[in-house]
C-alpha positions as CSV (number, residue, x, y, z in Angstrom):
1,M,6.8,19.9,-38.6
2,K,8.3,19.9,-35.1
3,V,11.8,21.3,-35.3
4,S,12.8,21.8,-31.7
5,I,14.0,19.1,-29.3
6,R,12.7,18.5,-25.8
7,P,14.4,20.5,-23.0
8,I,17.9,19.2,-22.1
9,K,19.2,19.4,-18.6
10,I,22.7,18.3,-17.6
11,I,24.0,17.8,-14.1
12,K,27.8,17.5,-14.4
13,N,29.9,15.2,-12.2
14,Y,26.8,13.5,-10.7
15,A,28.9,10.5,-9.5
16,P,31.8,12.2,-7.8
17,H,34.0,9.0,-7.5
18,A,34.0,8.4,-11.3
19,E,36.4,9.7,-13.8
20,G,33.5,11.3,-15.7
21,S,29.8,11.5,-15.2
22,C,26.5,13.4,-15.7
23,L,22.8,13.1,-15.2
24,F,21.4,13.7,-18.7
25,S,17.7,14.6,-19.3
26,M,15.8,15.1,-22.5
27,G,12.3,16.0,-21.6
28,N,11.2,13.5,-19.0
29,T,13.8,10.9,-20.0
30,Q,16.7,10.8,-17.5
31,V,19.9,8.8,-17.8
32,L,22.8,8.6,-15.4
33,C,26.0,8.3,-17.5
34,V,29.2,7.3,-15.7
35,A,32.6,6.8,-17.3
36,S,35.1,4.5,-15.6
37,V,38.7,3.9,-16.6
38,E,40.3,0.4,-16.3
39,T,43.5,-1.1,-17.5
40,K,41.9,-4.4,-18.6
41,R,41.0,-4.4,-22.3
42,P,39.4,-7.0,-24.6
43,P,41.9,-9.5,-26.1
44,H,41.7,-8.0,-29.6
45,A,42.5,-4.5,-28.3
46,E,45.5,-5.9,-26.5
47,Q,46.7,-7.7,-29.6
48,Q,46.3,-4.5,-31.7
49,N,47.9,-2.4,-28.9
50,I,45.0,0.0,-28.8
51,G,42.7,1.3,-26.1
52,W,39.0,0.6,-26.0
53,V,35.6,2.3,-25.3
54,T,32.6,0.2,-24.5
55,A,29.2,0.8,-22.8
56,E,26.6,-1.0,-20.7
57,Y,23.0,0.1,-20.8
58,S,20.2,-0.8,-18.4
59,M,16.9,0.6,-17.1
60,L,15.9,0.7,-13.5
61,P,13.0,-1.7,-12.8
62,R,10.5,1.2,-12.5
63,A,12.0,3.6,-15.0
64,G,8.8,3.1,-17.2
65,D,5.1,2.9,-16.4
66,K,5.4,-0.8,-15.4
67,R,8.1,-2.6,-13.4
68,T,10.6,-4.6,-15.4
69,P,12.3,-7.4,-13.4
70,R,15.9,-6.3,-12.6
71,S,17.5,-9.2,-14.3
72,R,15.6,-8.6,-17.5
73,A,16.1,-4.9,-17.4
74,S,19.9,-5.3,-17.3
75,S,20.6,-8.4,-19.4
76,G,17.9,-8.7,-22.0
77,G,18.4,-8.6,-25.7
78,R,17.3,-5.0,-26.0
79,S,19.7,-3.8,-23.3
80,Q,22.6,-5.7,-25.0
81,E,21.7,-4.2,-28.4
82,I,21.6,-0.7,-27.0
83,S,24.9,-1.2,-25.1
84,R,26.6,-2.2,-28.4
85,L,25.1,0.8,-30.1
86,I,26.4,3.3,-27.5
87,G,29.9,1.7,-27.5
88,R,30.1,1.8,-31.4
89,A,28.9,5.4,-31.5
90,L,31.5,6.6,-28.9
91,R,34.3,4.6,-30.5
92,G,33.5,6.4,-33.7
93,V,35.0,9.7,-32.4
94,V,37.9,8.3,-30.3
95,D,41.5,7.7,-31.6
96,L,42.0,4.3,-29.9
97,E,45.7,4.3,-30.5
98,K,46.1,7.5,-28.6
99,L,44.0,6.2,-25.8
100,G,46.8,3.8,-24.9
101,E,46.6,0.7,-22.8
102,R,43.3,1.4,-21.1
103,A,39.6,0.9,-21.5
104,I,36.8,3.3,-20.7
105,I,33.5,1.8,-19.8
106,I,30.4,4.0,-20.0
107,D,27.5,2.9,-17.8
108,C,24.2,4.3,-18.8
109,D,21.4,3.7,-16.3
110,V,17.9,4.9,-17.2
111,I,16.3,6.4,-14.2
112,R,13.2,7.6,-16.0
113,A,12.0,6.6,-19.5
114,D,9.8,8.7,-21.7
115,G,11.1,7.8,-25.2
116,G,14.6,8.2,-26.7
117,T,16.5,6.4,-23.9
118,R,19.2,5.1,-26.3
119,T,19.7,8.6,-27.9
120,A,19.8,10.2,-24.5
121,S,22.3,7.6,-23.3
122,I,24.6,8.4,-26.3
123,N,24.3,12.1,-25.6
124,G,25.1,11.8,-21.9
125,G,27.7,9.2,-22.5
126,M,29.5,11.6,-24.8
127,I,29.7,14.1,-22.0
128,A,30.9,11.5,-19.4
129,L,33.5,10.2,-21.8
130,A,34.8,13.8,-22.5
131,F,35.1,14.5,-18.8
132,A,37.1,11.3,-18.3
133,L,39.4,12.0,-21.2
134,K,40.0,15.6,-19.9
135,K,40.9,14.2,-16.5
136,L,43.3,11.7,-18.0
137,Y,44.9,14.3,-20.3
138,K,45.5,16.7,-17.4
139,E,47.1,13.9,-15.5
140,G,49.5,13.2,-18.4
141,A,48.0,9.8,-19.2
142,F,48.5,10.4,-23.0
143,S,50.6,12.9,-24.9
144,S,48.0,13.9,-27.6
145,W,44.3,14.5,-27.3
146,P,42.4,11.4,-28.4
147,L,38.9,12.8,-29.0
148,K,38.4,13.5,-32.7
149,D,34.9,15.1,-32.5
150,L,31.7,15.2,-30.5
151,I,28.7,13.1,-31.4
152,G,25.0,13.6,-30.8
153,A,22.0,11.4,-31.3
154,I,18.3,12.0,-31.8
155,S,15.1,10.1,-32.7
156,V,12.8,11.2,-35.5
157,G,9.7,9.6,-36.9
158,V,6.5,10.0,-38.9
159,V,3.5,10.4,-36.6
160,N,0.0,10.8,-38.1
161,G,1.6,11.5,-41.5
162,K,3.9,14.3,-40.1
163,P,7.7,14.1,-39.6
164,M,8.5,14.7,-36.0
165,L,11.8,15.3,-34.0
166,D,12.8,13.8,-30.7
167,L,9.8,11.6,-30.0
168,D,8.5,11.0,-26.5
169,Y,7.0,7.6,-25.5
170,I,3.4,8.4,-26.7
171,Q,4.6,9.8,-30.0
172,D,6.9,6.8,-30.5
173,S,4.2,4.3,-29.8
174,Q,2.0,6.0,-32.5
175,A,4.7,6.4,-35.1
176,E,4.2,4.9,-38.5
177,S,8.0,4.9,-38.9
178,D,10.9,5.9,-36.7
179,C,14.6,6.4,-37.0
180,N,17.6,7.0,-34.7
181,F,20.5,9.0,-36.0
182,V,24.0,9.4,-34.5
183,M,26.1,12.2,-36.1
184,T,29.3,14.1,-35.5
185,S,29.4,17.9,-35.0
186,K,30.7,18.1,-38.6
187,G,27.5,16.5,-39.8
188,K,28.9,13.0,-40.6
189,F,26.9,9.9,-39.9
190,V,28.1,7.5,-37.2
191,E,25.0,5.2,-37.1
192,V,21.6,5.2,-38.7
193,Q,18.7,3.0,-37.6
194,G,15.3,3.1,-39.3
195,T,12.2,1.0,-39.2
196,A,8.7,1.2,-40.8
197,E,6.5,0.3,-37.8
198,K,3.1,0.6,-39.6
199,N,3.6,2.0,-43.1
200,P,6.7,2.0,-45.3
201,F,8.2,5.5,-45.7
202,S,9.2,7.1,-49.0
203,E,12.6,8.5,-50.0
204,K,11.1,12.0,-49.6
205,E,10.1,11.3,-46.0
206,L,13.5,9.8,-45.3
207,N,15.2,12.9,-46.5
208,Q,12.9,15.0,-44.4
209,L,13.8,12.9,-41.4
210,I,17.5,13.3,-42.1
211,Q,17.2,17.1,-42.2
212,L,15.2,17.0,-38.9
213,A,17.8,14.8,-37.3
214,K,20.6,17.2,-38.4
215,A,18.8,20.2,-36.9
216,G,18.1,18.3,-33.7
217,I,21.7,17.0,-33.3
218,R,23.1,20.5,-33.8
219,Q,21.0,21.6,-30.8
220,V,22.2,18.6,-28.8
221,I,25.9,19.2,-29.5
222,E,25.6,22.8,-28.6
223,K,24.3,21.7,-25.1
224,Q,27.2,19.2,-24.9
225,K,29.8,21.9,-25.7
226,N,28.4,24.2,-23.0
227,A,28.6,21.4,-20.5
228,I,32.0,20.0,-21.4
229,G,33.7,23.3,-21.8
230,K,37.0,23.8,-23.6
231,L,38.5,20.8,-25.4
232,F,42.2,20.4,-26.0
């Protein structure tokens, strides 16, 4: 059973004009994650007098082994589904009332894809968001710290009958089943996605995958903490 994640590399403040950013790599998957702060919020957030966190995900046309047309790479159903996932995951650890009358948009652009692009986007997006919040807090934008916890994400799956952690593209394409987990540093679930690609998986296998995911996310969050530094 593979219990280690692929090597993680983080280049902080990769986009110097943004409120928060990083280039996040898990193995050969690389995602540029950029946080931008705006005053415009969705109507429902304005009505409830809360802030908002959302995300936009896309892949560069040649991030994978074949070129994807730019329009399809940025606006297809898969990109929209992953964008919503990233936004939901990040909102899960932000006190939107404390965020005030502002929105933070996390752009996640996949530069190189080798499996786990959505989980890498969440992990890098968490870092970019934390940097943006730290900047705003130091500037006095809000009186109390709005980030409740850190989240990490990881993919797991059953490949050739064996549970595996942090699948690359080849492993993912051969997986009999695969899942994506998003969890907080305290071990609470934010999102769970699971699919039997070839063979249905048992409750025992699911429990094995959960334990693998927990171990992997602990490793991810440790890397995030090292990159983000002290939180308020």
